[in-house]
C-alpha positions as CSV (number, residue, x, y, z in Angstrom):
1,M,-21.5,-23.7,12.9
2,T,-17.8,-24.3,13.3
3,I,-15.6,-21.2,13.0
4,T,-11.8,-21.7,12.4
5,Y,-9.1,-19.3,12.0
6,R,-6.0,-19.5,9.8
7,P,-3.9,-17.2,7.6
8,L,-4.8,-16.8,3.9
9,R,-3.0,-19.1,1.4
10,D,-2.1,-18.7,-2.2
11,V,-5.1,-20.7,-3.2
12,D,-7.5,-18.4,-1.4
13,Y,-7.3,-15.3,-3.7
14,D,-10.5,-16.1,-5.6
15,A,-12.4,-16.5,-2.2
16,L,-10.9,-13.4,-0.9
17,A,-12.0,-11.4,-4.0
18,A,-15.6,-12.7,-3.6
19,L,-15.6,-11.7,0.1
20,L,-14.2,-8.2,-0.6
21,N,-16.8,-7.7,-3.3
22,A,-19.8,-8.8,-1.3
23,A,-18.6,-6.5,1.7
24,D,-18.0,-3.6,-0.6
25,I,-21.4,-3.8,-2.1
26,A,-23.1,-3.9,1.2
27,D,-21.0,-1.1,2.5
28,G,-21.6,1.3,-0.3
29,R,-18.4,1.0,-2.3
30,A,-19.6,-1.2,-5.2
31,Q,-16.6,-2.7,-7.2
32,C,-15.7,-6.1,-8.7
33,R,-12.2,-7.0,-7.7
34,V,-10.5,-10.2,-9.1
35,A,-7.9,-12.5,-7.8
36,E,-5.3,-11.2,-10.2
37,E,-5.7,-7.7,-9.0
38,I,-5.4,-8.6,-5.3
39,R,-2.5,-10.9,-5.8
40,E,-0.6,-8.1,-7.6
41,E,-1.4,-5.6,-4.8
42,F,-0.2,-8.0,-2.1
43,E,3.0,-9.0,-3.9
44,S,4.1,-5.4,-4.7
45,H,4.0,-4.0,-1.2
46,P,4.3,-7.0,0.0
47,V,1.6,-8.5,2.2
48,D,3.1,-11.7,3.6
49,L,0.1,-14.1,3.6
50,A,1.4,-16.3,6.4
51,D,2.3,-13.5,8.8
52,H,0.1,-10.5,7.8
53,T,-3.3,-12.1,7.2
54,L,-5.9,-14.0,9.2
55,A,-9.2,-15.4,7.9
56,A,-12.3,-16.9,9.5
57,W,-13.7,-20.1,7.9
58,I,-17.2,-21.5,8.6
59,D,-17.7,-25.0,7.4
60,D,-14.7,-24.6,5.1
61,Q,-16.2,-21.4,3.5
62,L,-14.4,-18.1,3.8
63,A,-16.4,-15.9,6.1
64,A,-14.2,-12.9,6.9
65,A,-10.5,-11.9,6.6
66,V,-8.2,-9.2,7.7
67,Y,-4.7,-8.1,6.6
68,A,-2.1,-5.6,7.6
69,Y,-0.8,-3.2,4.9
70,Y,2.5,-2.0,6.2
71,L,4.0,1.2,4.5
72,P,7.6,1.7,5.7
73,S,9.1,5.2,5.4
74,E,12.1,7.1,6.6
75,V,10.5,10.4,6.4
76,R,7.4,12.1,7.9
77,E,5.5,9.1,9.4
78,V,5.2,5.4,9.2
79,R,1.7,3.8,8.6
80,C,0.2,0.4,8.8
81,Y,-3.3,0.1,7.4
82,V,-5.6,-2.7,8.6
83,F,-8.1,-3.8,6.0
84,G,-10.8,-6.4,6.5
85,A,-14.2,-7.7,5.6
86,V,-17.0,-9.9,6.8
87,Y,-19.7,-11.4,4.7
88,P,-22.9,-9.6,5.5
89,K,-24.7,-12.8,6.6
90,H,-21.9,-13.5,9.1
91,R,-21.9,-10.1,10.7
92,G,-22.8,-9.5,14.3
93,N,-21.4,-12.6,15.9
94,G,-18.0,-11.3,17.0
95,I,-15.9,-12.4,14.0
96,G,-15.1,-8.8,12.9
97,S,-14.2,-7.7,16.3
98,R,-11.8,-10.6,16.7
99,L,-10.1,-10.1,13.4
100,L,-9.8,-6.2,13.8
101,G,-8.2,-6.9,17.2
102,W,-5.7,-9.3,15.6
103,G,-5.1,-6.9,12.7
104,V,-4.4,-3.9,15.0
105,E,-2.0,-6.0,17.2
106,K,-0.2,-7.1,14.1
107,A,0.0,-3.6,12.8
108,E,1.4,-2.2,16.0
109,H,4.0,-5.1,16.0
110,L,5.1,-4.1,12.4
111,L,5.3,-0.4,13.2
112,R,7.4,-1.0,16.4
113,S,9.7,-3.1,14.4
114,S,10.8,0.2,12.5
115,A,13.9,1.7,13.9
116,S,13.0,5.2,12.5
117,D,12.1,7.7,15.1
118,I,9.2,9.4,13.3
119,P,5.5,9.1,14.1
120,K,3.9,5.7,13.7
121,Y,0.0,5.2,13.1
122,V,-2.4,2.3,12.7
123,R,-5.2,3.3,10.3
124,V,-8.5,1.9,9.1
125,E,-11.0,3.1,6.8
126,T,-14.6,2.6,5.9
127,S,-17.6,4.1,4.1
128,R,-19.3,6.9,6.1
129,T,-22.5,4.8,5.8
130,N,-21.0,1.8,7.4
131,T,-22.1,2.6,11.0
132,A,-21.3,-0.9,12.3
133,A,-17.7,-0.6,11.3
134,I,-17.5,2.9,12.7
135,R,-18.8,1.6,16.1
136,L,-16.3,-1.3,16.0
137,F,-13.3,1.2,15.4
138,E,-14.5,3.6,18.1
139,R,-14.9,0.7,20.6
140,G,-11.3,-0.2,19.7
141,G,-10.1,3.3,20.8
142,M,-9.6,4.7,17.4
143,Q,-10.3,8.4,16.4
144,P,-11.6,9.7,13.1
145,I,-8.8,11.5,11.6
146,R,-9.7,12.4,7.9
147,Y,-12.5,12.2,5.4
148,F,-12.3,11.3,1.7
149,A,-14.6,11.2,-1.2
150,D,-15.0,9.6,-4.6
151,L,-16.2,12.1,-7.3
152,H,-17.6,11.3,-10.7
153,A,-18.4,13.2,-13.8
154,D,-20.9,12.4,-16.5
155,L,-19.0,12.4,-19.7
156,R,-22.2,13.2,-21.7
157,S,-21.8,16.6,-20.4
158,P,-19.0,18.7,-21.9
159,T,-16.0,19.7,-19.9
160,P,-16.1,23.5,-19.3
161,P,-13.7,25.4,-21.7
162,L,-10.3,26.2,-20.3
163,R,-8.1,29.3,-20.9
164,A,-5.1,28.8,-23.0
165,S,-2.0,27.6,-21.1
166,A,1.5,29.1,-21.3
167,G,4.9,27.6,-20.3
168,F,3.9,24.0,-20.5
169,R,2.3,21.5,-22.9
170,I,0.5,18.2,-22.4
171,V,2.1,15.1,-24.0
172,P,1.3,11.4,-23.9
173,W,2.7,9.3,-21.1
174,D,6.1,7.8,-21.9
175,L,6.9,4.7,-20.1
176,A,10.7,5.4,-20.5
177,R,10.0,8.3,-18.1
178,N,8.3,6.3,-15.3
179,E,11.1,7.0,-12.8
180,E,11.1,10.7,-13.5
181,A,7.3,10.7,-13.0
182,R,7.7,8.9,-9.7
183,L,10.0,11.6,-8.3
184,V,7.6,14.3,-9.5
185,R,4.8,12.4,-7.7
186,N,6.8,12.3,-4.5
187,A,7.7,15.9,-4.7
188,A,4.1,17.0,-5.5
189,F,2.6,15.0,-2.6
190,M,5.0,16.2,0.2
191,D,2.4,18.6,1.5
192,H,-0.5,16.1,1.4
193,W,-1.8,14.5,4.5
194,G,-0.6,11.0,5.1
195,S,1.6,10.8,2.2
196,T,5.1,9.4,2.1
197,P,7.4,8.7,-0.8
198,T,6.3,6.1,-3.2
199,L,8.9,3.4,-3.8
200,P,9.8,2.2,-7.2
201,E,8.2,-1.3,-6.5
202,W,5.0,0.4,-5.5
203,W,4.9,2.7,-8.5
204,S,5.5,0.3,-11.2
205,P,2.2,-1.6,-10.8
206,Q,0.3,1.7,-10.9
207,I,1.7,2.3,-14.3
208,T,1.7,-1.1,-15.9
209,G,-0.3,-3.3,-13.6
210,F,-3.8,-4.4,-13.4
211,G,-6.2,-1.8,-14.7
212,A,-3.5,0.7,-15.6
213,R,-4.0,2.7,-18.8
214,P,-0.8,4.5,-19.6
215,D,-2.2,5.0,-23.1
216,W,-4.9,7.2,-21.5
217,S,-2.4,9.0,-19.2
218,Y,-0.4,12.2,-19.8
219,F,2.5,14.5,-18.7
220,A,2.6,18.2,-18.4
221,V,6.2,19.3,-19.5
222,N,7.8,22.7,-19.4
223,D,9.8,24.4,-22.1
224,D,12.8,22.3,-21.1
225,D,10.8,19.1,-21.5
226,A,10.9,18.4,-17.7
227,I,7.8,16.8,-16.2
228,V,6.0,19.3,-14.0
229,G,2.7,17.4,-13.6
230,Y,0.9,14.1,-14.6
231,V,-2.3,12.3,-14.7
232,L,-2.4,8.6,-14.5
233,S,-5.6,6.6,-15.7
234,H,-7.0,3.3,-14.8
235,R,-9.9,1.3,-16.2
236,F,-11.7,-1.5,-14.5
237,E,-14.0,-3.3,-16.9
238,N,-15.2,-5.8,-14.3
239,D,-17.0,-3.0,-12.6
240,D,-19.2,-2.0,-15.6
241,E,-22.1,-4.3,-14.9
242,L,-22.3,-3.6,-11.2
243,L,-22.0,0.2,-11.7
244,G,-24.4,0.3,-14.7
245,A,-21.9,2.3,-16.9
246,K,-18.4,2.4,-18.2
247,Y,-16.1,4.2,-15.8
248,A,-12.6,5.5,-16.3
249,W,-10.5,6.5,-13.3
250,V,-8.2,9.4,-12.7
251,N,-6.1,7.1,-10.5
252,N,-3.4,9.7,-9.6
253,I,-2.8,13.3,-10.5
254,G,0.0,15.6,-9.2
255,T,1.5,19.0,-10.0
256,L,4.8,20.3,-8.6
257,V,4.2,23.1,-6.1
258,E,5.9,25.8,-8.2
259,W,3.5,25.0,-11.1
260,R,0.2,25.1,-9.1
261,G,-2.3,27.7,-10.0
262,M,-1.2,27.8,-13.7
263,G,-3.8,25.5,-15.1
264,V,-1.7,22.4,-15.2
265,A,-3.9,20.0,-13.3
266,S,-7.0,21.2,-15.1
267,Q,-5.4,20.9,-18.6
268,L,-4.2,17.4,-17.7
269,I,-7.7,16.2,-16.5
270,A,-9.5,17.9,-19.5
271,T,-7.1,16.0,-21.8
272,A,-7.8,12.7,-20.0
273,L,-11.6,13.3,-20.1
274,A,-11.5,13.9,-23.8
275,R,-9.7,10.6,-24.2
276,Y,-12.1,8.8,-22.0
277,R,-15.0,10.1,-24.2
278,A,-13.2,9.0,-27.4
279,E,-12.9,5.6,-25.9
280,G,-16.6,5.2,-25.2
281,M,-16.5,5.8,-21.4
282,Q,-19.6,7.2,-19.8
283,F,-18.3,8.4,-16.5
284,A,-15.0,9.5,-15.1
285,A,-14.2,9.1,-11.3
286,L,-11.5,10.1,-8.9
287,G,-10.7,10.1,-5.2
288,V,-9.9,13.2,-3.2
289,D,-9.0,14.1,0.3
290,S,-11.9,16.4,1.5
291,A,-9.2,18.7,3.1
292,N,-6.8,18.6,0.3
293,P,-4.5,21.7,0.8
294,T,-4.3,22.4,-2.9
295,G,-7.9,23.2,-3.5
296,A,-8.3,20.1,-5.6
297,Y,-11.9,19.5,-4.6
298,R,-12.9,22.9,-6.0
299,L,-10.9,22.3,-9.1
300,Y,-12.6,19.0,-9.7
301,E,-16.1,20.5,-9.2
302,S,-15.1,23.2,-11.8
303,L,-14.4,20.4,-14.3
304,G,-17.9,18.7,-13.8
305,F,-17.2,16.3,-11.0
306,R,-19.8,15.7,-8.3
307,L,-19.9,13.9,-5.0
308,W,-20.4,10.2,-5.4
309,R,-19.6,8.5,-2.1
310,E,-17.7,9.3,1.1
311,F,-15.2,7.4,3.4
312,V,-13.6,8.1,6.8
313,T,-10.2,7.2,8.1
314,Y,-9.8,6.2,11.7
315,Q,-6.4,6.2,13.5
316,R,-4.6,4.9,16.6
317,V,-1.3,6.6,17.5
318,V,1.5,4.0,18.2
319,S,4.2,6.6,18.8
320,A,4.0,10.4,18.2
321,Y,7.5,11.5,19.0
């Protein structure tokens, strides 16, 4: 068995998608990603294939890969995530350890290249059931820092009735207001752990890129027609066979601080769920920080969402200032 290492190339997206899908299924996060989706993600941030990736090849077949996902920021913190995967049949022979070491070193280099004097962190994440990855992270000197969960709601069950709202109304997403929505998103997430402002080039693919359904998305606007909250929906048809059902995703939801506790988020989600049902969806899903400061977890449970799968984020501090 001959193992060679080189960066990913533009012709490798299909092979990378197959690798990530096999690893996700084995690690309890079943999804079916395609080359188009990954290419869009890499190009929007961007991930430089030649400099930010490394892959292991066994007899000319992709066996494992790692990439650094650098998120520059001028406020709060700078992060670089290290994502990677090893085909299940090739695990246990040191490939994952070598790639993780390379990825962390690359992440630290990218973080140190930032001139900003704010905290800098390398982060990795995995399913809470992936004990092998957790051991690998801990041997690398990383510490668990945060827990997340995917929740889902069976759309065959009715959404609990909501009280009438006052001071705002729910309207369809308007693509002409994408920039206003981005600014609302940034303001709404300022008190969320690990959140920094989303740049325009990162925001646009979330609205109109792969899987995005702006036609299933909504704004909450006040009496002056200003956006005070939003819900952004996604739909990934490629996942249906794997999951055994049609899922719609609440990809992102945010409410301005001064409008929290007034029913904005619950009305937005209820409106989205009604649309999902009308479109023939069987489940709705969303991701949540288990320690979200807004009480979002309790809100989602009140709307019929239940725990589906859990994840953990590990961290290495590069500079704490």
